[in-house]
N, C-alpha and C positions, 0 to 999 in steps of 0.2 A: 643788797647794797643800797645805802641811803644817799640819794643825790643831793647836791649843795642846794638845788632849787626847792627841795621839799620844806614844808613848813615845819617849825619845831613842834615836838610832842607836847601835849598839855600836861601839866602836873597831875600825877596819879595814873597816867597812861603807862602801860607796861614799857619799861625802858625810859620813862620820862624823868621829871626832876623833882619828884616829891620830896618835901622837906628842904629844898634848897631855892635859892633865888633863881628864876627862870633866866636862862641866857638866850637872847634872841639872836638867830643868825640871819642876816639879811639874805633874801631870796636873789638869785642871780639868773639873768636871762642866758648867760654863756660865760666862756672864759674871760679873765681879765686880758685885755689887749693892749693897755697903755701903761707904760712904766716910766718913771722919772729918769732912771738910769738904764744901762744895758739890761736886757731882760734877765730874770733870775736864773732861768735854765742855762743860758750862755755863761753867766758868772759862775755858777755852781760847777760846771764841767770845764771851766777854762777854755771854752771852745774857740775863742778868738786866737788864743795861743796854739791850740791843738791843730786847727785847720790851716795855720800858716807854716806848719812844719814840713810840708810836702814841697820840696824844691828840686824838681828834675834838673838835670844838667844837660840834657839833650832834648831834641824835639821829637824823640821816638814815643809814640802814644802808649807803648807798653811800659815805659818807665815808671810813671805814676803808680801803676799797679804794683810793680816790684817794691817801690818805696813804701806804700801803704801797707802791704802785706808784712814787710819787715817791721814796721812800727806797731802794727797790731800784734805780732808775735811777741815783741819785747814788753808790751803792756801785760800780755797774758803770762809771760815768764815771771814778771814781778808778782802777779796775783798767785800763781802757782807756787812760788817760793814761800809766800805767806802761808799758804795752806799746808805745805810740807813741813814747814818749821813749826806750825801749830801741832801737827801730828807728832813730829819727832819730840817736842817738848812735853806733850801729853803722855807719850810712851815713857819718857824719863821720870815723869811724875806718877806713874802707875795708874793713869786715868785712861783706861782703855776705851771706855764709851766715847769720850771726847776725841781720842785719837782715830777711832773708826769714823766718827762724824766728819772730822777734818779730811780724812782720805776719800770719804764719799764726795764731799764738796770738790775736792781737788780733781776727781775723775771727770766732773763736768767741764772744768777748765781744760783738761787734757784733751777731751773730745773736741772742743772749739779749736784748740791748736791744731789737731790733726786735720780738721776740716779747713783750716786756714790755707792749707796748700792748694785747695781747689781754685783759690784766686790766681794762682799762677799755672794751672793745669793746662792752658792752651798757649803758654808762651813758647814760641818757636825759636829755633836757632838763629834765623835771620834778625828777628825782633830783638832777642837778647844780645846778639852781636853788635846791633847798632847803638847800644848804650852801655856795654860791659866795660869798655875802657874808662868810662867815667867813675867806675867804682875804685880805680886805682888799686891799691893793695887791700882794700876792705873785704873782709870775709866774715861769715857768720861765727866762725870759731873764736873771733875776737870779742864777742858779746860776753860782757861780764855778768849779765842777768842769767844767760844760758849757763855760763861756767859755774855759777852758783848752784844752779839745779844739778848739774853733773856731780858736783862736790857732795851734795845731799844725797844723791844716789850711790855714793861710794866710789865714784870715778875720780879719785884724787890725783893731782899732778902739780907739784910746786912750779914746774916749768910753765904751766898755763896761766900762771900769776904775772909772769914777766911782761906780756903785752900791756899790762896796766900800770907799769911802774911809774909812769909820768902823771898818774892820777892818784895821789896819796890815800884819799878817802876810800876809793874803789879798791885799791891794793890791800889796805888794812881790813876792809871788809871781807875780801876773798881769803886773806891770810887767816882771819878768824874762822871762816867756814872750813878751811883746810885743816885746822887743828881741833876741830869739834867732831863728835860722833855724827854720823850721817843718819838718815832715816832708818835703814835697815840695821845699822849698829844699834840703834835705840831699841828696835824690836828684839834683836837677839839678847840684849841686856835684860829686857823685861822677861823673856822666856827663861833665863837664868835665874832671875829672882823668884819666878814661879816654880822653880824646882826641876826645870828641864836640862838635860845634859849638854848645855851649850859650852864648848871647850873654854877654858879660862883665857886662852890667847885670843878669843874673839869677843870676850867681855871687856877686856882692858888691854888695848893695843896702841900702837902708834897711829893715831887718827889721820896723820898726814899721808900715810901709805894708801894705795888703792886697795879695795877689798879683795881678798882672794878666797875662793870657795874652800870649805873644810868638810871632810866626811862626817865629823862629828856634829856639825851644824845640820846636815842633811838627816842624821838620825834624830836630832831634836825635833825638827819639823815632822818627821815621820810619826813620832809619837803624838804630835798635835793632830795630825790627819787620822790617827787611829780612833779618834773620838770625834766624829762628824755630826754628833746630835745637835739639834737646835738648842742654842743657849751656850755652846762652847765658844766663848769670846776669843780665845786663842785660834780656833779654826776660823772664825770670822776675820781675824786679823791677817792670817796667812792668805785667805782668798782676796781680801782687800789689797794686799801688797802684790799679788799677782795681777789684779786689775790694773794697779798702777804701772807695773813692769810692762805688761802687755801694751799699754797705751804709749809708753815711752818707745817701744820697738816700732809701733805703727808710725809714730812721728818721724823717727829715724829713717824708716823705709820710705815714707812719703818724701822726705828730703832727698834722699838718694834718687829716687824716680824722678823728682822735679829737675834735679841737676842733669841726670842722664838724658832726659827729654830736651832740655834747653840748651845744653852745651856738650853733651856726649862725654868723651873721656879726656877733654882738655885739662891741663893743670888748673887748680884752683886759683882764684885771684890773690889769696893770701899766702901762696907758696906751697899749699898742700898738693897731694897727688890726686886731689878731686875725687873721682868715683871710688878709686882704691881705698882712700882713707874713709869715705862715707860708708862703703860696703863693710869694712872692718868694724866700724862703730855700730852699724845696724845688726851685725851678727853677734854682737856681744850681749849675753843674757844679763838682765838686770835682776838682782836678788837670786843668784844662780841656783842655790840648793832647792829653792821652791820649784824649779823647773826640773832638775835632774831626779829628785825623788819621785816624780810622777811615773817614771819607768818601772819602779819597784812596788808601786802601790797596787 
């Protein structure tokens, strides 16, 4: 690595400026420490705004951790949506290498999301109880960024758009996602175009309905798994989708355990049944046929 303080190479030196006017880079003793305006790092990351967004409503020391964890997850939801949409669109365009690359990038985001629960791992019931009322009816299921991810996973529900009817742009965005093929839908459509026996009712269906498993889809994936030689991109796609699905379940389970540890079986702040609702969600397989076929392989 060439440091900023190194002298420029002479013309003719390997990697130098032969045949061109030499550009002199002034040597520096250290980093720039004086700026006419707010420093560039703060401006680029909008840090003045970002670091003012944590506004606890109580004096409980654990509340800032709860708020920051929530905000970190929301930012990661946004990034994960971008990655999954890239993968979905690449699958629709028959660009399997790009879809695989996007899914690989997405798994790193998912890993950070799962680890984010560590920030609340030591939250005790008394600590949570001292600021829980400040949440009012706020609940994680009201997150539209997370709802978009669920729609991309095939967990469609028109009812879950209703909490956002007072925000027209958000509602329109979610309604668009509700009516589009999800990530798994795009994968099945690609399999069909590649000649695998994906049933027609899974290739072109009412996208607003939640995905339901089909034995014909399991058979199509079984044919993919029959050829696990290196270079089989469809096999790589199947395993990349399993990597994605497994991380979704890990995140859901960590959510379940964080709630169980912090508040037990109390009803959720947003009116859900709390643990019961989270447990049902955590037990729901993502991309189900990729899991059920493993028994028969």
